[in-house]
TIKE-400736 format. One line per 5 residues: their letters; for each residue x, y, z of C-alpha. Coordinates in nm, 4 decimals, padded with zeros to 6 digits. Each point is the difference from the previous one (the first is absolute). Example, Ala and Ser with C-alpha at 12.3 -4.5 7.8 and 13.67 -1.06 7.14 Angstrom:
REM residues 2
as = 01.2300/-00.4500/00.7800  00.1370/00.3440/-00.0660
REM end
This chain:
REM residues 396
eyegs = 10.1166/21.5177/11.0612  -00.1443/00.1026/-00.3382  -00.2347/-00.1590/-00.2536  00.0091/00.0557/-00.3738  -00.3033/00.0374/-00.2251
nglkl = 00.0454/-00.3637/-00.1109  00.0046/-00.1274/00.3590  00.3747/-00.0479/00.0415  00.0947/00.0720/00.3617  00.3308/00.1750/00.0669
llvpk = 00.1768/-00.0138/00.3377  00.2932/00.2381/00.0515  00.2356/-00.0327/00.2970  00.2812/00.2532/-00.0519  00.3006/-00.0562/00.2288
pglgv = 00.3236/00.1973/00.0304  00.3303/-00.1721/-00.0659  00.1765/-00.1455/-00.3014  -00.1513/00.0669/-00.3410  -00.1533/-00.3489/-00.0143
ttcnv = -00.3652/-00.1033/-00.0261  -00.1873/-00.3274/00.0028  -00.3121/00.0001/-00.2161  -00.2491/-00.2841/00.0099  -00.3203/-00.0852/-00.1868
tyhvg = -00.2362/-00.2107/00.2108  -00.2753/-00.1733/-00.1957  -00.2944/-00.1062/00.2129  00.0051/-00.3508/-00.1426  00.1513/-00.3182/00.1369
srneg = -00.0608/-00.3714/00.0025  -00.3366/00.0517/00.1773  -00.1312/00.1492/-00.3283  00.0875/-00.2977/-00.2179  -00.2690/-00.2298/-00.1340
lgltg = -00.0357/-00.3444/-00.1527  00.3068/-00.0934/-00.2017  00.1769/00.3235/00.0931  00.1699/-00.0819/00.3284  00.3452/00.1533/-00.0102
athyl = -00.1072/00.2610/-00.2595  00.1160/00.3001/00.2035  00.3392/-00.1615/00.0546  00.0235/-00.0908/-00.3683  -00.0793/00.3604/-00.0962
ehgqf = 00.2583/00.1284/00.2461  00.2605/-00.1877/-00.2042  -00.1550/00.0842/-00.3357  -00.0052/00.3748/00.0506  00.3789/00.0137/00.0035
kgskn = 00.0022/-00.1155/-00.3639  -00.0641/00.3494/-00.1315  -00.2851/00.2230/-00.1071  -00.1142/00.1721/-00.3183  00.2395/00.2955/00.0199
fhgek = 00.2693/-00.1410/00.2298  00.1560/-00.3328/-00.0874  00.3386/-00.1415/-00.0874  00.2869/00.2241/00.1104  -00.2428/00.2751/00.1017
giwyl = -00.2333/-00.2315/00.1924  -00.0511/-00.0020/00.3763  00.3476/-00.1485/00.0570  00.1516/00.3162/-00.1477  -00.0478/00.1472/00.3475
etlgg = 00.2824/-00.2213/00.1259  00.2420/00.1841/-00.2292  -00.1007/00.3158/00.1899  00.0960/-00.1663/00.3278  -00.3541/-00.0962/00.0941
elnat = -00.1241/-00.3061/00.1862  -00.3298/-00.1454/-00.1203  -00.2157/-00.2972/00.0810  -00.3572/-00.1109/00.0696  -00.1895/-00.2217/00.2428
tyldr = -00.3378/-00.1701/00.0023  -00.2084/-00.1125/00.2948  -00.3544/-00.0751/00.1103  -00.1508/00.3479/-00.0344  00.2427/00.2014/-00.2122
tnffe = 00.2689/00.0114/-00.2671  00.2684/00.2689/00.0050  00.2753/00.1270/-00.2300  00.2730/00.2236/00.1426  00.3175/00.1879/-00.0852
viesk = 00.2666/00.1516/00.2268  00.1839/00.2674/-00.1962  00.1593/00.3443/00.0064  -00.2827/00.2502/00.0153  00.1136/00.1741/-00.3193
yleec = -00.0938/-00.3153/-00.1955  -00.3508/-00.0443/00.1403  -00.1734/00.0971/-00.3235  00.1787/-00.2906/-00.1724  -00.1764/-00.2299/00.2493
imrea = -00.3363/00.1745/-00.0234  -00.0232/-00.0165/-00.3790  00.0921/-00.3710/-00.0033  -00.2481/-00.0903/00.2738  -00.2742/00.1858/-00.1862
drmes = 00.0819/-00.1777/-00.3252  00.0015/-00.3476/00.1474  -00.3262/00.0744/00.1780  -00.1591/00.1005/-00.3306  00.1773/-00.2153/-00.2588
plltp = 00.2131/-00.2893/00.1320  00.1378/-00.2450/-00.2576  -00.1812/-00.3045/00.1316  00.0584/-00.2108/-00.3095  -00.0337/-00.3799/-00.0077
eslks = 00.3734/-00.0220/-00.0708  00.1085/00.2141/00.2950  -00.2334/-00.1758/00.2428  00.1034/-00.3436/-00.1222  00.3609/00.0814/00.0824
emsvv = -00.1053/00.0893/00.3544  -00.2073/-00.3159/00.0510  00.3039/-00.2167/00.0717  00.1353/00.2629/00.2421  -00.3283/00.0168/00.1929
rneye = -00.0410/-00.3781/-00.0044  00.3543/-00.0415/00.1331  -00.0857/00.2379/00.2833  -00.3103/-00.2076/00.0729  00.1971/-00.3248/00.0063
rgens = 00.2618/00.1451/00.2329  -00.2837/00.0787/00.2370  -00.1333/-00.3556/-00.0261  00.3431/-00.1252/00.1092  -00.0103/00.2153/00.3143
afqla = -00.1606/-00.1819/00.2909  -00.1190/00.3256/00.1554  -00.1461/00.1451/-00.3221  -00.1758/-00.3278/-00.0724  -00.1498/-00.0077/00.3499
hkrlf = -00.0986/00.3669/-00.0305  -00.1868/-00.0549/-00.3288  -00.1877/-00.3033/00.1313  -00.0913/00.1718/00.3251  -00.1567/00.2997/-00.1765
atayl = -00.1707/-00.2170/-00.2612  -00.1653/-00.1861/00.2865  -00.0810/00.3051/00.2121  -00.1768/00.1915/-00.2791  -00.2835/-00.1778/-00.1798
ahpyh = -00.1612/00.2989/-00.1747  00.2296/00.2996/00.0290  00.2805/00.0241/-00.2598  00.2692/00.0138/00.2686  -00.0471/-00.3720/-00.0614
hstig = 00.2769/00.0008/-00.2632  00.3519/00.1387/00.0247  00.1269/00.2898/-00.2097  00.2115/-00.2315/-00.2162  -00.3182/-00.1806/-00.1134
wksdi = -00.0526/-00.3635/-00.0976  00.2386/-00.1703/-00.2413  -00.2669/-00.0871/-00.2581  -00.1093/00.3654/-00.0216  00.3610/00.1158/-00.0344
envta = 00.0562/-00.2389/-00.2885  -00.3257/00.0610/-00.1864  -00.1040/00.3633/00.0487  -00.0194/00.1893/-00.3303  00.1437/00.3372/-00.0960
kslke = -00.3527/00.1102/-00.0918  -00.1305/-00.0776/00.3508  00.2916/00.1792/00.1629  -00.0434/00.3050/-00.2239  -00.3696/00.0174/00.0883
fhdky = 00.0873/-00.0322/00.3702  00.2560/00.2784/-00.0368  -00.2377/00.2329/-00.1818  -00.2597/-00.0463/00.2734  00.2149/00.0525/00.3077
ytpsn = 00.3132/00.1945/-00.0996  -00.1683/00.3367/-00.0439  00.0340/00.3491/00.1509  -00.3161/-00.0328/00.2094  00.1385/-00.3198/00.1537
atytf = 00.3472/00.1328/00.0803  00.1885/00.2170/00.2476  00.3331/00.1640/-00.0903  00.2235/00.0713/00.3015  00.3165/00.2131/00.0111
vgnfd = 00.2300/00.0147/00.3028  00.3245/00.1977/-00.0065  00.1650/00.3297/-00.0822  -00.2077/00.1294/-00.2927  -00.1987/00.3042/-00.1099
pelik = -00.3689/-00.0829/00.0719  -00.1388/00.2473/-00.2529  00.2256/-00.1346/-00.2748  -00.1027/-00.3594/00.0740  -00.3692/00.0950/-00.0111
qqvak = 00.0539/00.1589/-00.3407  00.1957/-00.2963/-00.1380  -00.2506/-00.2587/00.1224  -00.2864/00.2032/-00.1501  00.1928/00.0330/-00.3274
hfghi = 00.0661/-00.3721/-00.0460  -00.3032/-00.1608/00.1710  -00.2693/00.2621/-00.0520  -00.1121/-00.1212/-00.3431  -00.0422/-00.3652/00.1063
spges = -00.3593/-00.1156/00.0361  -00.0979/-00.0661/00.3636  -00.1172/-00.3499/-00.0911  -00.3178/-00.1789/00.0927  -00.1225/-00.0242/00.3580
idkmy = 00.1471/-00.3047/00.1705  -00.2464/-00.2636/00.1173  -00.0380/00.0141/00.3778  00.1248/-00.3070/00.1836  -00.3074/-00.1347/00.1797
tvepe = 00.1205/-00.3518/00.0820  00.0109/-00.0476/00.3772  00.1497/-00.3117/00.1522  -00.2824/-00.1946/00.1726  00.0166/-00.0469/00.3754
qaglr = 00.2154/-00.2985/00.0894  -00.1754/-00.2511/00.2255  00.2708/-00.2516/00.0819  00.3688/-00.0761/-00.0134  00.1503/-00.0663/-00.3440
rvnvk = 00.3142/-00.2012/-00.0510  00.2293/-00.0684/-00.2935  00.3066/-00.2256/-00.0093  00.2875/00.0176/-00.2473  00.2447/-00.2904/-00.0052
kqsrs = 00.3512/00.0415/-00.1392  00.3459/-00.1298/00.0862  00.1442/00.2279/00.2678  00.2308/00.0090/00.3013  -00.2460/00.2075/00.2001
silgl = -00.3655/00.0933/-00.0170  -00.2032/00.3194/-00.0216  -00.3301/00.0739/00.1703  -00.2155/00.2990/-00.0900  -00.2867/00.1025/00.2295
gfkgp = -00.2117/00.2611/-00.1786  -00.2773/00.1995/00.1673  -00.2415/00.2312/-00.1831  00.0812/00.3625/00.0782  -00.1404/00.3430/-00.0942
hglhk = 00.0744/00.2231/-00.3000  00.3128/00.2128/00.0122  -00.1560/00.3356/00.0959  -00.1881/-00.1446/00.2964  00.1416/00.1041/00.3385
daitl = 00.0255/-00.3650/00.1007  00.2456/-00.0567/-00.2854  00.2595/00.2126/00.1788  -00.0848/-00.1548/00.3357  00.0697/-00.3382/-00.1618
svlah = 00.3438/00.1298/-00.1005  00.0673/00.0821/00.3651  -00.1300/-00.3428/00.1023  00.2232/-00.1704/-00.2582  00.3039/00.1653/00.1562
iltsg = -00.1001/-00.1030/00.3526  -00.0601/-00.3602/-00.1081  00.3175/-00.0614/-00.1963  00.2702/00.2662/00.0446  00.2762/00.0054/00.2590
peasv = 00.0953/-00.2159/00.2995  -00.3257/00.0808/00.1819  -00.2221/-00.1034/-00.2927  -00.3003/-00.2181/00.0791  00.1384/-00.2835/-00.2129
aplkq = 00.3543/00.0194/00.1430  -00.0536/-00.2962/00.2392  -00.0983/-00.2206/-00.2955  00.3339/00.0772/-00.1660  00.1911/-00.0579/00.3237
ksivh = -00.1616/-00.3431/00.0352  00.0703/-00.0810/-00.3711  -00.3719/-00.0499/-00.0659  00.0521/00.2389/-00.2904  00.3133/00.1262/-00.1675
dvvas = -00.1610/00.3390/-00.0587  -00.3346/00.1789/-00.0220  -00.0388/00.3011/-00.2293  -00.3118/00.2170/-00.0188  -00.1084/00.1061/-00.3482
wervk = -00.2582/00.2769/-00.0123  -00.0490/00.2479/-00.2842  -00.2359/00.2943/-00.0133  -00.1647/-00.0349/-00.3414  -00.3206/00.1207/-00.1663
dpflf = -00.2371/-00.2795/00.1030  -00.0178/-00.2232/00.3115  00.3190/-00.2064/00.0135  00.1637/-00.2892/00.1845  00.2051/00.0361/00.3163
vlwct = 00.2398/-00.2932/-00.0242  00.2369/-00.1546/00.2504  00.2637/-00.1951/-00.1920  00.1728/-00.2666/00.2066  00.3024/-00.2093/-00.0896
tnfpt = 00.0809/-00.3210/00.1845  00.3267/-00.1769/00.0626  -00.1230/-00.3311/-00.1414  -00.1888/-00.0844/-00.3251  -00.2646/-00.2121/00.1706
qqald = -00.3746/00.0185/00.0470  00.0547/-00.0355/00.3729  00.2200/00.3114/00.0053  -00.2622/00.1945/-00.1959  -00.2843/-00.1131/00.2255
haess = 00.1960/00.0926/00.3117  00.0843/00.3426/-00.1433  -00.3610/00.0641/-00.0993  -00.1490/-00.0908/00.3377  00.2680/00.1972/00.1847
vlnvl = -00.0393/00.3197/-00.2033  -00.3800/-00.0178/00.0211  00.0331/-00.0430/00.3767  00.2075/00.3194/00.0168  -00.2711/00.1866/-00.1915
knfqk = -00.2819/-00.1474/00.2078  00.1653/00.1043/00.3254  00.1233/00.3395/-00.1152  -00.0329/00.2483/00.2863  -00.0240/00.3772/-00.0050
pseet = 00.3549/00.1268/-00.0471  00.1522/00.2603/00.2288  -00.0045/00.3633/-00.1082  00.3791/-00.0133/-00.0158  -00.0115/-00.2982/-00.2401
vklai = -00.2460/00.1839/-00.2257  00.2105/00.3188/00.0083  00.3123/-00.1951/-00.0997  -00.1862/-00.1614/-00.2923  -00.1344/00.3389/-00.1122
kaldf = 00.3477/00.1513/00.0223  00.1454/-00.2837/-00.2096  -00.2672/00.0387/-00.2700  00.0379/00.3788/00.0017  00.3721/-00.0374/-00.0671
ewkas = -00.0550/-00.2711/-00.2626  -00.2509/00.2125/-00.1915  00.2128/00.3141/00.0156  00.3107/-00.1884/-00.1111  -00.1942/-00.1410/-00.2958
megtk = -00.0828/00.3583/-00.1090  00.3607/00.1259/-00.0111  00.1080/00.1241/-00.3427  -00.2115/00.0910/-00.3008  -00.0392/-00.3563/-00.1287
nlvma = -00.1016/-00.1489/00.3353  -00.2539/00.2752/00.0647  -00.1511/-00.0481/-00.3471  -00.0326/-00.3741/00.0651  -00.1685/00.0643/00.3357
ineai = -00.2446/00.2410/-00.1683  -00.0554/-00.2575/-00.2754  -00.1152/-00.2562/00.2571  -00.2227/00.2565/00.1723  -00.1600/00.0808/-00.3361
srgda = -00.0652/-00.3689/-00.0626  -00.1910/-00.0408/00.3259  -00.2156/00.3038/-00.0756  00.1559/00.3187/00.1423  00.3351/00.1494/-00.1005
fdvwn = 00.0090/00.2110/00.3164  -00.0177/-00.3096/00.2190  00.3790/-00.0091/-00.0339  -00.0001/00.2867/00.2560  -00.3379/-00.0448/00.1726
rfdvl = 00.0883/-00.3558/00.1098  00.2376/00.1385/00.2645  -00.2892/00.1675/00.1851  -00.1920/-00.3288/00.0039  00.3085/-00.1933/00.1106
havta = 00.0708/00.2256/00.2990  -00.3630/-00.0233/00.1151  00.0096/-00.3816/00.0358  -00.0530/-00.1200/00.3576  00.0483/-00.3288/00.1827
edvlr = -00.3796/-00.0402/00.0036  -00.0039/00.0353/-00.3810  00.2648/-00.2701/-00.0355  -00.1902/-00.2463/00.2210  -00.3320/00.0703/-00.1744
vaqqy = 00.1522/-00.0526/-00.3449  00.1668/-00.3259/00.1086  -00.3305/-00.1318/00.1345  -00.1952/00.1156/-00.3055  00.2224/-00.1231/-00.2824
fdtdk = 00.1677/-00.3134/00.1391  -00.3152/-00.2052/-00.0549  00.0833/-00.3637/-00.0831  -00.3318/-00.0336/-00.1851  00.1434/00.2506/-00.2474
l = 00.3440/-00.1546/-00.0181
REM end
């Protein structure tokens, strides 16, 4: 790990093998940083920054890397935005110079952003036509009153349609800076050469202004909250969301173990509910992110009726209420499954970069490796304590 004079962090993970490297710029900005009228701004800018930059546009723009055999894309989420390329290591400087240029001088013109508006709006509308995505948005909008996890990364339709190029450019200039970014390289490359090339192309860029610290804390919830969404459907979806800890808290990994015990395999706690057709399925959704997040149990029913939903809700809550300390063998099996899942998700240069990207977004790049130590220290007592602490129906 290195840090340049302008604050740009550089993570180098050299690996033997084919002469291929994945390089990824993680900006420490996501939908949690958006303000009034700017929901969806980070996602909008993700699209917009593929339109070219001052010195690289047209045939020599970012898409030129595809002619060199490269794969490139970007993603946006709650706490981060990232841009990556998978390419032969001999072409890495072509990536570095383009990433530096679009950090410093992207062509965020009204014309280019207007052309993307319909694309982003179409993506939003596809989400509105998905029963699950619609339920997910409404659940989080109800769970978070103050914290900006309240709105999804795609933003609200009115903001998508009315945001100005000027506002987006100002947002970019504030957050997309060296001091707010981490550049990660994983693959078969020369570390000293990469350090020189990054310094050459990024070193002159101003570090940018200090980012305002996020001080908004979600107030303590003092009673159950409920939201209903009615649409024509052949089944129904129930989401039970409980307030959990931030992603680097030990309990966050214990909750991952608990999620596996509750919902995975024939011995899962909810398996009897599926066998009795009370639910069609129950899936645990838990993500380790920067700020305290929701642990959600998503349930689907076999019938699109209120009675089916009510029965599913009472039955799942009864399972949680009566959850007993699991056996050591059950906990070991869950830990083994998560260990394998995490390791499998780190295979290859691209997958490892993406895993590091998520670790960066929750506050510590090295958590991608340190999490295994925490995972293997989880005990049955930890699992029971976490279940009793977080499955509080007054905070549902």
